[in-house]
C-alpha positions as CSV (number, residue, x, y, z in Angstrom):
1,X,96.8,86.2,125.0
2,X,96.7,90.0,125.1
3,X,93.7,92.1,124.2
4,X,94.1,95.7,122.8
5,X,91.1,98.0,123.1
6,X,90.1,101.1,121.2
7,X,87.2,103.6,121.5
8,X,86.2,105.1,118.2
9,X,86.4,108.9,117.8
10,X,84.7,111.2,115.4
11,X,87.7,111.2,113.0
12,X,87.5,107.3,112.7
13,X,83.7,107.1,112.0
14,X,82.9,105.3,108.7
15,X,86.3,103.6,108.4
16,X,86.4,99.8,107.7
17,X,87.5,97.9,110.7
18,X,90.3,96.1,108.9
19,X,91.7,99.4,107.6
20,X,91.4,101.0,111.0
21,X,93.3,98.1,112.6
22,X,95.9,98.1,109.9
23,X,96.6,101.8,110.7
24,X,96.6,101.2,114.5
25,X,98.6,97.9,114.6
26,X,101.8,98.5,112.6
27,X,103.1,95.2,113.7
28,X,100.4,93.3,111.8
29,X,100.0,93.0,108.0
30,X,96.5,93.5,106.5
31,X,96.3,89.7,105.8
32,X,97.2,88.8,109.4
33,X,94.4,91.1,110.6
34,X,92.0,89.5,108.2
35,X,92.9,86.0,109.5
36,X,92.5,87.2,113.1
37,X,89.0,88.6,112.3
38,X,88.0,85.3,110.6
39,X,89.1,83.5,113.8
40,X,86.8,85.7,115.9
41,X,89.6,87.5,117.7
42,X,88.0,90.9,117.0
43,X,84.8,92.2,118.6
44,X,83.0,95.5,118.4
45,X,80.8,96.2,121.4
46,X,81.3,92.6,122.5
47,X,80.1,91.1,119.1
48,X,82.1,89.6,116.3
49,X,82.0,91.5,113.0
50,X,83.3,91.0,109.5
51,X,86.4,92.8,108.1
52,X,84.1,95.2,106.2
53,X,82.3,96.5,109.2
54,X,82.1,100.3,109.2
55,X,82.9,102.0,112.5
56,X,80.5,104.1,114.5
57,X,81.1,106.8,117.1
58,X,82.0,105.4,120.5
59,X,82.3,101.8,119.3
60,X,84.3,99.7,121.7
61,X,86.8,97.7,119.6
62,X,88.7,94.7,121.2
63,X,91.4,92.9,119.3
64,X,93.0,89.8,120.9
65,X,96.6,88.9,120.0
66,X,97.2,85.2,120.2
67,X,100.2,83.9,122.0
68,X,103.0,83.0,119.5
69,X,103.0,79.3,118.5
70,X,106.2,77.2,118.5
71,X,108.3,77.9,115.5
72,X,108.7,75.2,112.9
73,X,111.4,77.2,111.1
74,X,114.8,75.7,111.3
75,X,117.7,77.5,112.9
76,X,120.7,77.7,110.7
77,X,124.3,78.6,111.5
78,X,124.6,81.4,108.9
79,X,127.2,84.1,109.7
80,X,125.7,87.5,110.7
81,X,127.3,90.9,110.5
82,X,126.1,92.2,113.9
83,X,126.7,95.9,114.3
84,X,125.3,96.1,117.9
85,X,123.8,93.7,120.4
86,X,122.5,93.7,124.0
87,X,119.8,91.9,126.0
88,X,117.0,93.8,124.3
89,X,117.9,94.1,120.6
90,X,120.5,93.7,117.9
91,X,121.3,95.7,114.8
92,X,122.3,93.6,111.8
93,X,123.9,94.6,108.5
94,X,122.0,92.5,106.0
95,X,123.8,91.5,102.8
96,X,122.3,92.0,99.4
97,X,120.5,88.8,98.3
98,X,119.4,87.6,101.7
99,X,115.6,87.3,102.3
100,X,114.6,88.7,105.7
101,X,112.0,86.1,106.7
102,X,110.7,82.7,105.5
103,X,107.7,82.6,103.1
104,X,106.1,80.1,100.8
105,X,108.8,78.3,98.8
106,X,111.6,79.9,100.7
107,X,111.8,78.5,104.3
108,X,115.6,78.4,104.7
109,X,118.7,80.6,104.4
110,X,116.8,83.7,105.5
111,X,117.8,86.2,108.1
112,X,115.3,84.7,110.5
113,X,116.9,81.2,110.1
114,X,120.2,82.8,111.1
115,X,118.7,84.8,114.0
116,X,117.1,81.7,115.5
117,X,120.5,80.0,115.6
118,X,122.2,83.1,117.0
119,X,119.6,84.2,119.5
120,X,118.0,80.8,120.4
121,X,114.8,81.6,122.4
122,X,115.5,85.4,122.7
123,X,113.4,86.9,120.0
124,X,110.1,88.8,120.2
125,X,107.0,86.8,119.1
126,X,104.8,89.8,118.1
127,X,105.0,89.2,114.3
128,X,104.2,85.6,114.5
129,X,105.7,82.3,113.6
130,X,107.7,83.3,110.5
131,X,108.9,86.7,111.6
132,X,110.3,86.4,115.2
133,X,112.0,89.7,116.3
134,X,111.4,91.4,112.9
135,X,110.4,95.0,113.7
136,X,110.8,96.3,110.1
137,X,112.0,94.8,106.8
138,X,114.1,95.5,103.8
139,X,113.8,93.8,100.5
140,X,115.9,90.8,99.5
141,X,118.1,92.8,97.1
142,X,118.4,95.8,99.4
143,X,121.4,95.7,101.7
144,X,122.0,97.4,105.0
145,X,120.9,97.9,108.6
146,X,118.0,96.2,110.2
147,X,116.9,96.2,113.9
148,X,115.7,93.0,115.6
149,X,113.8,92.9,118.9
150,X,114.7,90.2,121.5
151,X,111.5,90.6,123.5
152,X,108.0,91.9,123.1
153,X,108.5,95.0,125.2
154,X,111.3,96.2,123.0
155,X,109.4,95.3,119.9
156,X,106.4,97.4,120.8
157,X,108.6,100.3,121.9
158,X,110.5,100.3,118.6
159,X,107.4,99.8,116.5
160,X,105.8,102.8,118.2
161,X,108.9,104.9,117.3
162,X,108.4,103.9,113.6
163,X,104.7,104.8,113.8
164,X,105.5,108.2,115.3
165,X,108.2,108.8,112.6
166,X,110.9,109.3,115.3
167,X,112.9,106.3,113.9
168,X,115.8,107.4,111.7
169,X,116.1,105.4,108.4
170,X,118.4,106.8,105.7
171,X,119.2,105.0,102.4
172,X,121.8,105.6,99.7
173,X,120.7,104.9,96.1
174,X,121.6,105.5,92.5
175,X,118.6,106.4,90.3
176,X,118.2,106.8,86.5
177,X,118.4,110.3,85.1
178,X,119.3,113.8,86.4
179,X,117.2,115.0,89.3
180,X,117.4,118.8,88.9
181,X,116.4,119.9,92.4
182,X,119.1,119.5,95.0
183,X,116.5,118.1,97.5
184,X,112.8,117.4,97.7
185,X,110.0,115.4,99.3
186,X,107.7,112.9,97.6
187,X,104.4,112.7,99.5
188,X,102.3,110.2,97.6
189,X,100.2,107.3,99.1
190,X,101.2,103.7,98.4
191,X,99.0,100.7,98.1
192,X,98.8,97.3,96.4
193,X,98.9,97.4,92.5
194,X,95.4,96.8,91.2
195,X,96.4,94.1,88.7
196,X,99.8,92.8,89.9
197,X,99.5,91.9,93.6
198,X,103.2,91.4,93.9
199,X,103.8,95.1,93.2
200,X,103.0,98.3,95.0
201,X,102.1,101.6,93.4
202,X,101.1,105.2,94.1
203,X,97.3,105.1,94.5
204,X,94.5,106.6,96.6
205,X,92.6,103.3,96.7
206,X,93.3,101.1,99.8
207,X,96.5,103.0,100.4
208,X,98.6,104.4,103.2
209,X,100.3,107.8,103.3
210,X,104.0,107.6,102.3
211,X,106.6,110.3,102.5
212,X,110.2,110.1,101.3
213,X,112.7,113.0,101.6
214,X,115.7,113.0,99.2
215,X,119.0,114.9,98.8
216,X,121.2,114.8,95.8
217,X,124.8,113.8,96.7
218,X,126.2,113.7,93.2
219,X,125.0,114.0,89.6
220,X,126.6,111.4,87.3
221,X,126.6,110.3,83.7
222,X,122.8,109.9,83.2
223,X,122.3,108.9,86.9
224,X,121.9,110.7,90.3
225,X,123.4,109.5,93.5
226,X,120.9,110.2,96.3
227,X,120.4,110.0,100.1
228,X,116.8,109.2,100.9
229,X,115.2,109.6,104.4
230,X,112.0,107.7,105.2
231,X,109.3,109.5,107.1
232,X,107.1,106.4,106.7
233,X,108.0,102.8,105.9
234,X,105.7,101.3,103.3
235,X,106.6,98.2,101.3
236,X,109.0,99.1,98.4
237,X,108.6,102.8,99.4
238,X,111.7,104.3,97.9
239,X,111.6,102.1,94.8
240,X,107.9,103.0,94.1
241,X,108.4,106.8,94.9
242,X,111.5,107.1,92.7
243,X,109.8,105.3,89.8
244,X,106.7,107.6,90.3
245,X,108.7,110.7,89.7
246,X,110.4,109.2,86.7
247,X,113.7,108.3,88.3
248,X,113.6,104.5,89.1
249,X,116.3,102.9,91.1
250,X,119.1,101.6,89.0
251,X,119.0,97.8,88.7
252,X,115.4,97.5,89.8
253,X,113.8,94.8,87.7
254,X,110.3,95.5,89.1
255,X,109.8,99.3,89.0
256,X,112.6,100.2,86.5
257,X,113.1,99.8,82.8
258,X,112.8,96.3,81.3
259,X,116.5,96.2,80.3
260,X,118.1,96.0,83.8
261,X,121.7,96.5,84.8
262,X,122.6,92.9,85.6
263,X,125.9,93.7,87.3
264,X,123.9,95.3,90.1
265,X,122.2,92.0,91.0
266,X,118.9,93.9,91.8
267,X,118.1,97.4,92.9
268,X,121.0,99.7,93.9
269,X,119.7,100.6,97.3
270,X,121.4,100.4,100.7
271,X,120.0,101.1,104.2
272,X,123.0,103.1,105.3
273,X,121.8,104.7,108.6
274,X,119.6,103.6,111.5
275,X,118.8,105.6,114.6
276,X,116.4,105.0,117.5
277,X,115.8,105.5,121.2
278,X,116.8,102.4,123.1
279,X,113.6,100.9,124.7
280,X,115.2,100.3,128.1
281,X,117.9,103.0,128.5
282,X,116.1,105.8,126.6
283,X,119.4,106.6,125.0
284,X,119.4,107.6,121.3
285,X,121.6,105.2,119.3
286,X,122.7,105.6,115.7
287,X,124.5,103.3,113.4
288,X,125.8,103.4,109.8
289,X,127.3,100.9,107.4
290,X,129.4,101.0,104.3
291,X,127.8,100.5,100.9
292,X,128.5,96.9,99.5
293,X,131.1,96.4,96.8
294,X,128.6,95.9,94.0
295,X,127.2,99.4,94.8
296,X,130.6,101.1,95.2
297,X,132.0,99.6,92.0
298,X,129.0,100.9,90.0
299,X,129.3,104.3,91.6
300,X,133.1,104.5,90.9
301,X,132.4,103.5,87.3
302,X,129.9,106.3,86.8
303,X,132.2,108.8,88.5
304,X,134.9,108.0,86.0
305,X,132.6,108.5,83.1
306,X,131.2,111.8,84.4
């Protein structure tokens, strides 16, 4: 087990302990932190506290990370489009329609199942039983580049880059409507939807800051082709932000109009570029991938109509 310690500063006074840890520990979901607190893995001034504990100045916070337990997720021989690989990490081009990690009701045919077969025992254990090696995620129906850590040192190094916003993540997307400005920034906090827990939304309640930069690549017939650059990486960030400004992602059946474009088989969103500093060599690496055929065919169709 590993224990991480914090001393509370003036800026952090009054924060709930679960919110504080969620901000500090990017590798852990809010629910994972809650479970750890319930197990007694958190102490403040050497005493266990509840998740609603409010922080005081100079509180000594200790959070113990359990050793990863043996995986009960099956390894599957599923072909992977590996863009780069070495002893510390690999970059995978995830196809549209593939789930990243197992979850309730879906324990097979995920990227993790494929990684377990390909990497055997060489995956970081920081994100627990069902998410070995997963540093960041992209949605099932979003295609594109994803980085996977093969050991805990690499995982922490890469997660820190994401936290410090030095991790390059650029997406290509087609959204509804004509975005008039050639470029812009959406700075709006994102949190869980207050009535539909499967959705995210722009909200100031129990939210995290979220920043998306966008650039217009082409204006089409009732649509806009965009490049989006993430400054933060919140769940469904681009999809929520584009819907928030009135230009939802084409094909998005959650944040877009009820009548979806079925030929897109989900949101028209592709993680096209990924850049980071290698955790061992300190060299900056950058990779890009082509948009999938379902995206390119839709784009060409719109270009012909414009």
